[in-house]
C-alpha positions in Angstrom: 122.0 -157.0 -15.1 119.4 -154.8 -13.6 117.4 -151.7 -14.6 120.2 -149.4 -13.2 122.2 -150.0 -16.2 121.3 -148.5 -19.8 120.8 -150.7 -22.7 123.8 -152.9 -23.5 126.7 -151.3 -25.3 127.1 -153.4 -28.5 130.2 -153.3 -30.8 131.3 -155.2 -33.8 134.7 -156.1 -35.3 135.1 -158.0 -38.5 137.9 -160.0 -40.1 138.4 -157.7 -43.1 142.0 -157.1 -41.8 142.6 -160.7 -40.9 142.3 -159.7 -37.2 141.5 -163.2 -36.0 144.3 -164.8 -37.9 146.9 -162.2 -36.7 146.3 -163.0 -33.1 146.1 -166.8 -33.3 142.5 -166.5 -32.3 143.0 -166.8 -28.6 140.3 -165.8 -26.1 141.2 -166.2 -22.5 139.1 -165.5 -19.4 140.3 -165.1 -15.9 137.8 -164.5 -13.2 137.2 -165.1 -9.5 135.5 -172.6 -8.1 138.8 -173.5 -9.3 138.2 -174.5 -12.9 140.2 -174.6 -16.0 139.3 -175.4 -19.6 140.2 -174.8 -23.2 138.8 -175.6 -26.6 139.2 -175.0 -30.3 136.6 -174.5 -33.1 137.2 -177.4 -35.5 134.6 -176.1 -38.0 135.9 -172.6 -38.4 138.5 -172.0 -41.2 140.2 -169.7 -38.7 140.4 -172.4 -35.9 139.4 -169.9 -33.1 140.8 -171.3 -29.8 139.8 -170.2 -26.3 140.7 -170.9 -22.7 139.7 -169.9 -19.2 140.7 -170.2 -15.6 138.5 -169.5 -12.6 139.9 -168.9 -9.1 137.7 -168.8 -6.1 138.1 -165.6 -4.1 139.8 -165.5 -0.7 137.1 -163.5 1.0 134.9 -166.4 2.1 132.0 -165.3 -0.1 130.1 -167.8 -2.3 131.2 -168.1 -6.0 128.9 -165.8 -8.0 130.9 -165.6 -11.2 129.9 -167.8 -14.1 131.1 -168.0 -17.7 130.3 -169.5 -21.1 132.8 -170.6 -23.5 131.3 -172.9 -26.2 130.7 -173.4 -29.9 127.3 -174.0 -31.5 126.1 -174.7 -35.0 123.0 -172.8 -36.1 121.6 -172.3 -39.6 124.8 -173.5 -41.2 126.9 -171.1 -39.2 129.4 -171.8 -36.4 129.1 -169.5 -33.4 131.6 -168.9 -30.8 129.8 -167.9 -27.6 131.8 -166.4 -24.8 130.6 -164.6 -21.7 131.3 -163.7 -18.1 128.6 -162.9 -15.6 129.7 -161.4 -12.3 126.8 -161.8 -9.7 126.1 -159.6 -6.8 124.1 -160.6 -3.7 123.6 -164.2 -4.8 124.1 -166.6 -7.7 120.6 -166.9 -9.0 120.6 -164.0 -11.6 124.2 -164.9 -13.0 123.1 -168.6 -13.1 120.0 -167.5 -15.0 122.0 -165.5 -17.4 124.5 -168.3 -18.1 121.6 -170.6 -19.0 119.5 -168.3 -20.9 121.1 -165.0 -22.3 122.6 -166.5 -25.4 119.5 -168.5 -26.2 117.5 -165.3 -25.9 120.0 -163.5 -28.3 119.9 -166.3 -30.8 116.1 -166.6 -30.8 115.7 -162.9 -31.9 114.1 -163.0 -35.3 116.5 -160.5 -36.7 119.7 -161.9 -35.3 121.2 -162.8 -38.8 120.2 -159.5 -40.4 120.8 -157.1 -37.6 123.0 -158.6 -34.8 123.3 -155.2 -33.0 119.6 -154.8 -32.7 119.0 -158.5 -31.8 121.6 -158.3 -29.0 120.3 -155.1 -27.6 116.8 -156.4 -27.6 117.7 -159.7 -26.0 119.6 -157.8 -23.2 116.6 -155.6 -22.6 114.0 -158.5 -22.6 116.2 -160.6 -20.4 116.7 -157.6 -18.0 112.9 -157.2 -17.9 112.3 -160.9 -17.2 114.8 -160.7 -14.3 113.0 -157.6 -12.9 109.6 -159.3 -13.3 110.8 -162.4 -11.5 112.7 -160.9 -8.7 110.7 -162.8 -6.2 112.1 -166.2 -7.5 115.5 -164.9 -8.6 116.1 -162.9 -5.3 117.5 -159.5 -4.6 120.8 -159.9 -6.5 122.0 -158.8 -9.9 124.8 -159.4 -12.4 127.0 -157.6 -14.8 127.4 -159.2 -18.2 129.8 -159.2 -21.0 129.1 -161.3 -24.1 131.1 -162.1 -27.2 129.7 -163.8 -30.3 132.1 -164.9 -33.1 130.2 -165.7 -36.3 132.0 -168.1 -38.6 135.4 -166.9 -37.3 134.8 -163.6 -39.2 132.6 -161.2 -37.2 132.8 -160.5 -33.6 129.9 -158.9 -31.7 130.5 -157.8 -28.2 128.1 -156.4 -25.6 128.3 -155.5 -21.9 126.2 -154.2 -19.0 128.1 -153.2 -15.8 131.8 -153.3 -15.4 132.5 -156.8 -16.8 135.0 -156.1 -19.6 136.0 -157.6 -23.0 139.7 -157.3 -23.9 141.3 -158.1 -27.2 145.0 -158.8 -27.2 146.9 -158.3 -30.5 150.7 -158.6 -30.8 151.0 -158.6 -27.0 149.0 -155.5 -26.5 145.7 -155.8 -24.5 142.9 -153.3 -25.6 139.7 -153.0 -23.8 136.8 -153.0 -26.4 133.9 -152.3 -24.0 132.9 -149.3 -21.9 132.4 -149.9 -18.2 129.1 -148.8 -16.7 130.3 -147.1 -13.5 127.9 -146.4 -10.6 128.8 -142.7 -10.4 128.4 -142.2 -14.1 125.2 -144.0 -14.1 123.8 -141.9 -11.3 124.7 -138.7 -13.3 123.1 -140.2 -16.4 119.9 -141.0 -14.6 119.7 -137.7 -12.8 120.3 -135.8 -16.0 117.3 -137.4 -17.5 115.1 -136.4 -14.5 115.3 -139.7 -12.6 116.8 -140.5 -9.1 118.7 -143.2 -7.5 117.9 -144.6 -4.1 119.1 -147.4 -1.9 116.5 -150.1 -1.2 116.0 -151.1 2.4 
């Protein structure tokens, strides 16, 4: 998450077609600390379940990938919060995102009325904080993909970078986010009169 990416792409899916109940509400993460976990929402009428498995890479690099997979109650709602943060050049930025991005989203005053705007604003303000505190957080960055399930009915997904959200229905996996690829970002920036350069 750094200024080279546009505002987060945010999309919504709702349960008007029974989507969650059709797929047994599974959310699985696989990423590059060897850690495994699973859980289930006991408060949701749809009983959304989730699981993850992280495998440390073989390249000898420090682990820079982090995830969030938890449920919270807020204002009489049950929220499923899921995310993957893929760090680059250090783990400070993805650690910051893991500890703060969902809080920033949920603290947006318009979250319950306009989740899309709240998520977009939180991504932007979090990115700005990271840029303003780069001396403490270091030169690295991170991609981010977040998914918020509200009361087992609405799913809000946002991403920056090339971390992806995939939904599986009846054995078919469908990517529901759009990757922000470096070459496409360069073209977008240059089209708007900007330029891209490498820092020393």
